[in-house]
N, C-alpha and C positions, 0 to 999 in steps of 0.2 A: 700655557693653555689655565683654564678656568679649573678651580682645583673640585667645584661640583660634581663636573662630569668626569672625575676621578675615582671619586666617591663612593667605595663599595661597603658597608658594614657587612657583617657578618652574617651568613645565613643562623634562624634561629633551630634549635635541635629538634624541637618540634613542632612540624607544621599547622598544628591544630584544625584540619578542614573540614570537621563534620561536626563542628557546634552548630548551636542554636543559630547561628543568621545566616546558616545553609549554605557558606561561602564554601566552597571544591577550591579553589585558585585566587592566589591571589599574587602577583608580581610587578615589580618594577623596573623597566628596560631603561633600557639610557642605552642611545644607538644597538638598539638589537638587542643588548646582552641583558640577562637579569641582574640587579646589584640587591635586589632585597626582597624578601620573599615572606611578609609579616604571617602570624597565624590569626591574631584577632582581631574583630572589625572597629576596634579601640585605635589601631594604625590606619587605620584608613584616610582620615582627615590631614593626616602629617604625610602619609604615602601622595596624598592629592595638593599638595602645596610641595614638597619635592620635585613633582611631575613641572608643574607648572613655570617654578624657578629655574629648573633645568635643563638645557637647550636638549633636544632627540630622548627626552624621556616622553613615557607615557607610562600609565597604570592600566595592568586587564585584570579587572576580577570576574572572578564565574560564582555562578548561584543559581541552586539547583531548586529548585520548587522553596522559595523564600516564602517568609510568612510576612504579612500586610506591615506589623511592626519591622522587621528584617528590613524587609523593601524602602521603608518612610524611612530610616535611618540612611541607606543608601545613596535614596534620591538624593535628601537633603546636603549630603556631601558634597554629591558630583553637583547639585542642581536639574535633575532630570524632571521634567515637565510631570504635573499633575496628572495629566491626560496619557499619555505614554504608560505612567507607571499605572492609572486604574486599567489599560491594557493589557498589563503581566496578568495583574490579579486577576481578573475576569476569565483571563486563555480562549475563551471559543469565541476568539478573533479572525476576522478574513487577513489573509496574508495579504500584506500591504511594506509601503517605505515611505516615511513619513521625516518631516523636518520639522527642530523645533528650537531654533536660532540658528547656534552653534554646533546642535547636536543631532545627527541622525539617527532614525529609530526604524528598526526591523521586524515585521514579522514573521517568522515560518515557518513552516507545516515538516518538519524531520521523519523520514519514514525509517523503517526496518524492516527487511524478508526475515523470517520466520519459517525454520525449518520445520518440513513433514513428509511422513514419507507417502503419501499419494491426499490428492482431494475430498474430501469427503462433504456431507452435507452442511458439518458445524468446524470447519478447519478454519483459523484463524492464521492469513498467511502476510497480511501487512498488518503491523503496531506503526500506530503515530503518535507523535508528540509535539509540544513548541520548544520553539526556539528564536528568542529575543536577541536584539543587539543592541546597546548606544552606541554612538561611536561621535565621542566627542573629540576635540583639540589635544589634547592630551589624555583618553583614556578610552577604553573599552570595555564596555560591562557583557558580559553575557549569558542570559539566564535561561535557565532548562526545565521544561514543565512535562515532566515523564520522564521511562526509563531509556528513550531514544536520543542518539546521540550521545555520547559520551565525549567527550571534549578533554579528558584527558591528556590522551597520548596524542591529540594535535598541539597541543601546547607543550608539550616536552620533542616532537618535532622541531619548533619553533624555536625553543628557548637553545634545541642546540645549534642552530645554525643563524649566529646575528645578520647574514644578507637578506634570510627570510621576512624578517623584521624589519629592514631598510625605509618601508610606509610607512612607517610607525600605526596608529590605529588602525589606519585602512588596510595595512598587509593585513592582520588578523580580521578585519570583515571581509578579505576577499579569500583566505585561508578556510574560515565557516562555513563561506557560502558553495568553494572550490570542495569541500568533503560536505558538503549536504551533497550538491547535485549528486558530485560521483555515488553519493549512495544512491541517486537515485537512481543512477546509471544503470547499480548491478541489481535494485529490485526489479529494474525492468525485464534485464536479462533472464534472469531467475522465472517472474511469470512468462514470460514468453515461452521455456523447456515447460513449463505446467499448460501452459495453452497447448502445445505442440503435442507435448500427452494425452491431453486430454483428448484435441481433435484425433489421432490414430485410434481412441476408446470409444471415439462417436461411433467409427465408420467400421471397428471392425466387427465381425462375423458373431451374432449372439452378445451384445457388448451388455457389460453389466452396471456400468454407469448411468445416475438417477439424473433425471430433471434438476432433482432437488442442489445436486455436487454441482452442478452447472451455475444453477441462480448463486450459489453460495462463491464461485468463483465469482463472477459478475460483480457481485455486491464489494470483494474484497476491489477486485479493479476500480471499480468505483470509487471508493475510498482512497483509494491511492491515486487514482488521477483526478481527484479532488484536494491532495496534497500539492502534484507538483503543476498541476494547469496558471493557477494563479500567480506564481511566483516569477511566472514571465514578464509582465507590465515591470516590477522592479528590476530586476536585472538589464532591462532593456531599457533602462532611466541608468541605471549605472553604467552602461557601455555609453550609452549616447550624451549628450551635450547638458543635459538637467540638471545633471551635479556642476558645480563652472568651477570649482575648488577644488575638482579630482585633476588630477595633471595626465596628460594624456598616454603617460605611460600605464599610469593605476585603472583608465580607463581601457585601454587594451588587456585588460589582464582579465577586466571584467564582462569585457567581449566574448576572450576565452569562455572562460564561465558561460555567459550567454549559450555559446552554440553548442556546448555539452548536453545545456539545457533544452533545447529548443529541441536536440537528435532522441532526448528522453520522452519530452512531449510527446513529441508524433509518434510515437511507440507504442506509447502507454493509449492514445485516444484510437491509433491505429487496433489496437488490443476491442472497443469495444463494438465496431464490426463483426470483428471474428467470433468474438462470442453470440453475440445475438443471431448469427448465421449457425453456429453451434448449437445453440439453443431452438433454434426452428428447425433446423436438420432435428437434430433429437424428437420434437414433438410428433414431427413427420414419421416420424421411423415408428412412434407408441400410435400416434392415428394408423398405420397401416396395419401394426401389429394386430392392433382389435379390431379393423377389418376383418384379417386372415383372423381370428379367432372368431367372429361370427360366421364366416362364411364356414368354417367346418363345423360348429358348432348345430349351423345350420343344413348342413350334407347329414350329418349324421343323424338328426332330427325326424330329416325326409328317409333315408335307408330305416333308419326305426318303426315309419309311422306306415309305411309301406306291405310288412308281417304284419303289423298290429293291427291293420284294414283288414286283411285277410282273414287272421284267424278270429277276429272279433265276429265276420261273416259268419263264419261255418260254426260258431258258438253259441246261434239264436235257438238252435235246436227247436227249428222249423223241419216240419215231415219229408216236405219233399225240396228237395235241392239237388244241385248236379252234385252226380257224386258218390252221394249218400249209400246208394245202393250199390255199389258196385267195389271189385277186393282191393282195388287200388287207389281208390278211394283216395283213403288217407297220402300215401306215397304221391299220388298228384297234386295236393294242394303244398305237399313240402316242396317236393320236386317249383312248382310254384313260385312261393315263398323266397325260398333259396335262389332261383335264378331269379328272379326281377332284384331283390336285395342285389345281389352282384352286378346285374345289368345298369345300376343307378351309380353302384358304387363305381364302377368303370367308367362309366357318364362324367360322374363328379370330377372325380380323379386328373379327366382328359381335358375338363376346362381350369383345373386350376385350382378346384374348390377343396381337394382333398389331399 
C-alpha cells in the first residue's frame, strides 16, 4: 500500500479558526477521513500539494466573510479564477453555476427563518445571505457572507462518517446544496403556517389585522422567493448531463435535491396568489367598513336634521304661526319632532343603514 495514503499527522492542539484570514474550517481528507486539520493559512499550500499527491485526497476549506487580501491568498494557492473571486467580494450576485476550466463555481442564496410571536408591520421573517462554493478536482472551498447557514455542524456530520465523503469534493457540494434546500423546505413550511394564521385573522369578525401587516408578509415572501427560485436552473444542470465529468450516481443525488427544491419553489410561488388574495380581501373589507361608516354618519345626520329644521322654523319669531296660540302647541311640536325622528330611525334601520 502507498505510504502516503496511510500517513496521518497528529491534529494540532489549537485549531485557530477565528484568525484574520477568516478560515473557519480547514481539513485534509483521505478516503473520506480527516487526516490533518491545520490552523493557519500558511499551511494551505502544503495541504494542497499533499491532496494533489495523494490518491483519494482533497482539501475542504471554509471561509466566513474573508477580506480581499485573504481571498486573494486563497485564490493564489488553489488557482481560482479572478472573475469568480470578484463575484465573492462583490456579494450582490445572481444565483448561478459556472465552470472555470476544472473548477466549478456556485453562487447561492441561503435563508433562515426568524422566530416571531406574530406578524407585525415591521416583522423580519426571513434573513438571507450568500454561500459560494469552489469545487475542484482535489479541493472544495465554501465561503459564507452573512450569518446564515453555518456549516460547522455539516462538516462535523460528514467527518464522522467517511462513507458520506466517498465522492470527494462533489460529496461536499451535494451535502451543502442538500442542507441549503432542506432549509428552504423548512422555511416554506413555517411561512405556510404564518399565511394560515393571517388568513384566519383576515376573515375573523372584527379582525385587528392591518394592510401593513399583510404587505410586510408579502415583502418577506418576495425576499424568500428571490433566494429560492433562481436555484432551479443550476440544480437542473447538475441533475442532467450538462456536467459530463459527474458520474450517474452523483447526478442521481443532485436529482433528489432538485426534486426537493422544486417542491419548495412551487410552494413559495403559490404564496404569491394567496397573499395577493388576502391583501385584496382586506382592502375590500376596509372599503365596506368605510361605506358602512359613511352610511351611519349620513343616517344620524338626517335624523338630527329633521328636529333641527322644525325647531328652527318655530324659532323665527313670527306672530302668526300654527299652534302658537294653542295651549298644546309646544307639546304638539315636541311630539312631531320625536315621532318624525323615531320614524326616520326605524326606516333607516330597516334599510340596513343603522
